[in-house]
N, C-alpha and C positions, 0 to 999 in steps of 0.2 A: 503493499499499499504506499502511496506517495501523497504527501500533503505539500502544496505550494503555499507558503506564507508570503502574502504581498503587503509591503509596507511603503508608505509615501514619505518622502523627505523633501523639505523645503527650508534650507538654511538652518537645519537643526542636526548637524552630524553627531554631536555628543549624545543627544536624546536618542537618535536612531541607533547608535552603536550600543547604548544601554539596552535598547529593545532587543537587538540581535543577540547580545550576551544572555539575556533572559531566556530567549527561545532555545538557546543551547542547553539550558538546565532543565527544560520541560521534558517530562516523560513522553516517549514516543511509542512505547508498547510494540516495538518492532517496525514501526513505520519509518519510511525515509522522508525526511523534512528538507525541502529546498527553500531557500530564502531569496525572494525577488524584491529588490529595493528599487523603487522608482524615484529618481531625482527630478523634481518639477522645476527645472531650469534655475536651480539655486545660483545666487550671485556671489557665493563664497566658495570655499574650497571643499565643499561637502563630499563630492565624489571621491577625491583623493583621500580625504580623512577616513571615510567609511571603508574604502578599498584597502588602505594601509592597515586599518584596524583588523579587518578579517585576515589579511595575510599574516599580521603579527601573532594572530591566534592559530596559525597553521592551516587556515582555510583558504584554498584557492578561489579566485573570484574572476569573473569575466565582466567586462564593461562594454556596452553597446549603445548606440543611439536607437531611440524608439522607432525611427524610420527604417531601421535595418532588421527588425524583428523577423520578417518574413524571409530574410536572405541569410540568416546566420543560425541555421538550425543546430549546428554543433555547439555554438557558444551559448545559446539560450537553454541548452540542456544542462548547463553547469549547476553545481550544487548551490553556488552563490552567484547571483547575477544582479548587476546594477544596470538599470535601464535609464538612460539620460533623455528626458524630453527636451526638445529644442526650444519650447516655450512653456510658460506656466499654464497648464491646462486645467487648473483647479483640482479639487478633490476627486470628483467623478472621472474627469479625463485623465488624471494621473493614475488612479487605480486601474482604469481601462487599459493602460499600457501594460500593466502587470498581468491583468486577466488575458489580454491577447497573447502574450508570451506564453502563458500557461496553456492556453488552448491550442496554440501552434504546436507545442511539443507533444501534447496529448498524453503526458506522463502521469498527470495528477489524478487521483481519485477525489480529492477535495481541495478547495481553495479557501484559505483563511485570510480574510481582509482584517488588518490589524493597524490601529493607530500607533504611531511611534511613541506616544506617551502612555502606553498601556503595558503593564507587566502581568504575566500569566502565572498563576499557581502551577505547581509542578504537575498536577494531574488534569489541568484545563483542557488540553487538546484531546486527551483520551476520553474525557467525560463527554465532550461535545460529539465525538464520533460515536460513542456508546449510545448517546441519546438518539442520534440519527438512525443508527442500525436497529434499535429496539422499538422503533415506532414506525407506523405506516404513513406514506404520503408526506414526508417531511422534505420541504424545499430549502429551509434555512434554519440554523441553530444559533442561539445566543446564550450567553452565560450570565451569571451573577457578578456584577461589577461594583466594586467599592470605590468611593471617592477618596483618593489618597494623594494629596498634593505633594508630599515628599517622596512618594513611590517607595516607601520602606515596607510595603505589603503588610501592614499591621492595622489598617483602618477597619472599623466596624460600621462606618457610615455608608449607607447604600447610595449608589448613583443610578444603577439600572437593575431591575428585576422584572422586566416586562414593560410593555409600552402600548400606547394607543395612537391611532391616527386622528388628528383633528383637521377636518376639511376646512372648517371656518378659518382657523389660523394657518391652514395650509402647511402643516408640519407634523412630524411625529413627536410624541411626548414620553419621556421616561416618567413613569407614574409614581416613583418612590424616592425621588431625589431628596437627600437629607435625613431620611429615616434611619434610625439605628436598627441593626439587624438582630432581631429576637427570634428568628426562625419562622417568621410569618410568611416568608416567600420561599419555603423549602420544598415545594412540590413542582415537578415538571408540569408546565402548562403551555397551552396554545396562546399566542399573543399576537396583537395586531401589528406590532412594529418592533424591529430588531435594530438597535443602534449600529451605525457603521463603524463604531470603535472596535467592535469584535463580532464578526459574522463568519460562520462556517457554512460554506455552500458546496454541495456536490458538483463535480465537474459536469455531470449530465444536466443539472439544472441550469448552469450558466450557458451550456451549449443549447439548451431548449429555449430559454427566455431572453437570452442576449446579455449584453454588457450594461453597465450603468448608463443612464441617460446623461450625457455630458453637458446638456444645457443647464443642469443644476451645477453651477460652477463650484459653489461651496454651500452645502446645506441643502437638505431635501432629497438628495439622491438615495439615501437609505430608506426614507419614507416611501419614495416611489418604488424602490426595488421590493420592499416588503409587500406593497400593494400588488405588484406584478406577480410575485410568487403565489400570492393567494388567488389571484385571477386565473392562474394556471391550474387551479384545483389542488395546490400543495399547501402545506401548513408551515407556519413559522413557530418554532418551539423554543421556550425558555427553559433552560435546565440550571438549577441551583448548584448542581455538583461541579460545574465548570466555573471556576472562580478566577476573577481578574481584578486588577487595580488600575485605576485611571486618575491621572493628575487632575484633569477636569477643572481647569481654572475657570472660575465664574466671574471674578472681578476683572474687568477690562479697563484698560487705559482709554483716554478720550480718543486717541487715534484708532484704537481697535474697534471702538463703538461706531466711529465714523465709517470705517470700512464695512462693518456689519450693516449699517444703514444703506451705504452706497451700492454694495454688491449682493447682499442677501435679500433685502426687501424686494427688489424688482423681480427676483426669480420665484418668489413664493407663489404668485398666481399661476405659475406653470402647472401645478397640480389641478387647479380649477380648469384650465384649458384642456388637460388631458382626460379628466374623469367626469366633468360636469357637462350638461348640455350647454350649447353656446349662450343661450339667453341667461341662464343662471350664472355662468362664468362671468359674463359681462356685468351683471348687476353686482356680483361680489367685487369685482375689480373697481367699479365706481365707488362703492362703499370704502374700499381700501384706499383709494385716492383721496377721499375726503379725510380719512385718518392721517394720511401723509401730509396733506396741505394745511390742515387745521390744527390737529392735536399734536403731531410730531414736532413742529417748530416750537411749540410752547414747552414741550418736554425737554427738548434739546437746549433751549435757552436757560432752563434751570440747571440742567446736568452739565453742559459743556462750557468751556471758556470761549471767549470770542473767536480766537484763532481757529479753534476746531469747528465751530459753527460755520465759519466762512467756507469750509471745504465741503459743505453739504448743499447741493442744489436740489431743493425739494420738487421744483417744477420738472426737472429732468427725470428724477425718480418716477414722478406721476406719469410722465410720458412713456417711460420704459414699461411701466405696469400695464398701460393700455395698449401699447403697440409692440411690445418686445417678443410676444410668443404667438403671433398670428399663425405661424406654421407649427402645428402640434403633432406632426408625424414623428414617430419614435426615432430618435437619432442613435439608438443603442444597438442596432443590429450588428451582426457579425460580418 
C-alpha cells in the first residue's frame, strides 16, 4: 500500500521541514509513504532549504517544475518530490499540482492532503485508513484535530471534530472550535464537511470526482470538495482515533485581515453559483454586496488603522462578487 502525503509550502520552509520530520515518525503499518511538497512560487529559498533538509536526513529528493509533471515519470516516482509552481496558484491550485503528480504515477492507494502547520499523532494515518476500510461508501476521512499553537502535541482544546456546510455564509464550519475534549466526540460519525488541514482521500475517489476547484484561491475548496464527495454518493467520515494538532492561528494582523477581505470574500459566492439556482444565487450575492458596502466599512473603521483601510477597495470587492464567477463550469477536471 502506498500513501502520497501532499504538503503545500509558501515561504515557510522551517514549518514545512517540521511537518516532514513529523511524518517520518508516524506509524505506517507496512505502508510506503511518499512525500510530495508543492512550493507555491515562494520568494525565499524554500526549495533549497527543504531539499537540503531532506538530504541531510539521508532522504533523496527530486525537484521538478509543475509544468514538467507529465514529462518526468521517473522523477515524480521519487520517495520525496518537490514540485515548483511557477506562480502562486493559491491553496487549491497548489494542492492540485501534488494531486496531479500522484495521479500521473498511479502508485498511491491514498492521498493525504496536509497543512504544513499540522502535526500527526503516531497512529493518525493508520487510524484514518482503518476507518476507510471498515466502512462502506467512504469518499473522504478526517480526524480529531486539537488547536495547538506551539505544536508541542499536548493540547486538549478541540479545533475540529466534524463540521457542517453553511450555504448562507458560503463556507464550511468546524463545529467544536475551542471546546475542551471530554470524550464527547469519541465516536466515528458521518460529517458534512472535512477541513482541508487533514484529508485522507482514496486514489479512486480523486480519479472519479476530479481535482480541487482552483477558482477557490484560498478558502472554500475543502467545503466544495466535501460537497462533491457527497454528491457522488459517498460519505465523509470523521474518526476520533486519528489525532492531529494544528497551530491554527486565529488572531490576525491588520495586513492578514486585509488580505482575507480582498481575496477570500469575493470567492465565497462561488458556492452559490455552483449549487444554487441562478435566481437564488443572484439574490444572495446582492445581499452580500450590501454587507460589503454598508457594514464592512464600519467594521474595518473600528478594527483597522487608517493605512490598512486604504488598501481595501469595497466597490472593487462588490464588483467581483457580482461578476467574478459568471462561468460556473467545474475547473477541476483531470
